[in-house]
C-alpha positions as CSV (number, residue, x, y, z in Angstrom):
1,M,-1.5,62.4,-46.1
2,G,1.8,64.9,-46.0
3,E,3.8,64.5,-43.0
4,P,3.6,62.5,-40.5
5,D,1.5,63.4,-37.5
6,F,4.2,63.1,-34.8
7,A,1.9,63.1,-31.7
8,L,0.6,60.1,-33.3
9,H,3.5,58.7,-34.5
10,E,4.6,58.8,-30.8
11,Q,2.0,57.0,-29.5
12,W,2.2,54.3,-31.5
13,R,6.2,54.2,-30.6
14,K,5.1,54.1,-27.1
15,R,2.5,51.3,-27.4
16,V,5.9,49.4,-29.7
17,A,7.6,50.2,-26.4
18,D,5.0,48.8,-24.5
19,A,4.9,45.0,-26.1
20,K,8.8,45.2,-26.5
21,L,8.5,45.5,-22.5
22,R,6.0,42.7,-22.2
23,L,7.4,40.7,-24.5
24,E,10.6,40.7,-22.3
25,F,9.0,40.5,-19.0
26,A,7.3,37.1,-20.3
27,R,10.7,35.7,-21.5
28,I,12.6,36.4,-18.3
29,Y,9.8,34.7,-16.3
30,L,9.7,31.4,-18.5
31,A,13.3,31.7,-18.3
32,E,12.5,31.7,-14.3
33,I,10.4,28.7,-14.5
34,Q,12.5,26.7,-16.8
35,R,15.3,27.4,-14.4
36,D,13.2,25.7,-11.4
37,F,11.4,23.1,-13.0
38,T,14.6,21.6,-14.5
39,A,16.3,22.3,-11.1
40,G,13.4,20.4,-9.8
41,S,11.8,23.0,-7.2
42,A,8.6,22.9,-8.6
43,P,6.9,19.5,-8.9
44,S,6.4,17.8,-12.1
45,P,2.5,18.2,-13.0
46,D,2.4,21.8,-11.0
47,G,6.0,22.5,-12.7
48,R,4.8,21.4,-15.8
49,F,1.6,23.7,-16.1
50,A,3.6,26.4,-15.0
51,Y,6.0,26.2,-17.9
52,Q,3.1,25.4,-20.5
53,K,1.5,28.8,-18.9
54,A,4.2,30.6,-19.2
55,L,5.4,29.6,-22.4
56,H,1.7,30.9,-24.2
57,A,2.4,34.0,-22.5
58,E,5.5,34.4,-24.2
59,Q,3.9,33.4,-27.6
60,V,1.4,36.1,-27.3
61,A,3.6,38.5,-25.8
62,L,5.7,38.2,-29.3
63,A,2.8,38.5,-31.6
64,E,1.4,41.5,-30.3
65,Y,4.6,42.9,-30.3
66,M,5.4,41.6,-33.9
67,R,1.4,43.0,-34.6
68,V,2.1,46.7,-33.0
69,L,5.7,46.9,-35.0
70,R,4.3,45.9,-38.0
71,L,1.5,48.8,-37.9
72,L,3.9,51.3,-36.6
73,T,5.7,50.2,-39.6
74,V,3.0,50.5,-42.0
75,F,2.3,53.8,-40.3
76,V,6.0,55.1,-40.8
77,V,6.7,54.1,-44.0
78,E,3.2,54.3,-45.8
79,G,2.4,57.1,-44.1
80,K,-1.4,54.8,-43.7
81,V,-2.9,55.5,-40.4
82,P,-3.8,52.2,-38.4
83,E,-8.1,51.6,-38.6
84,E,-9.5,51.9,-35.6
85,G,-10.0,47.8,-35.5
86,E,-6.3,47.7,-36.0
87,R,-5.2,49.5,-33.2
88,P,-3.4,47.7,-30.3
89,K,-5.9,46.5,-27.4
90,S,-5.4,47.5,-24.1
91,Q,-4.9,45.3,-21.1
92,L,-8.4,45.9,-19.9
93,D,-9.8,44.8,-23.8
94,R,-7.8,41.5,-23.7
95,E,-9.2,40.6,-19.9
96,R,-12.5,41.5,-20.9
97,E,-12.5,39.1,-24.5
98,R,-11.4,36.3,-21.9
99,Q,-14.5,36.5,-20.0
C-alpha cells in the first residue's frame, strides 16, 4: 500500500472519536451513580445494581475504545487496513447481538 487512504483514515479517526465520547459519557454516568449511591439518594439494592450496571458499561466502553484505537494505530503505523471482521460494530449491531 502506498500512501494511506485519507478518507479511510478519517473514517477510523471518527470512529475513535465516537468511542472516546461513549467512554467519557459512561465515566460521567458512573460518577453520577457513585455520587448518588454514597449520598444515600438511591436505596441500597437499587443503588448497588445501578452502580454495577454503570461500572459494566464503563468497562465495555473502555474495551471498545482501546480496540478501535489499536486498529487505527495499526492502520496508520503499518498501513494495514483492518479486515471486515475487525471493523467497529455499530450500536445497532451490538444491540442485535444482545438479543
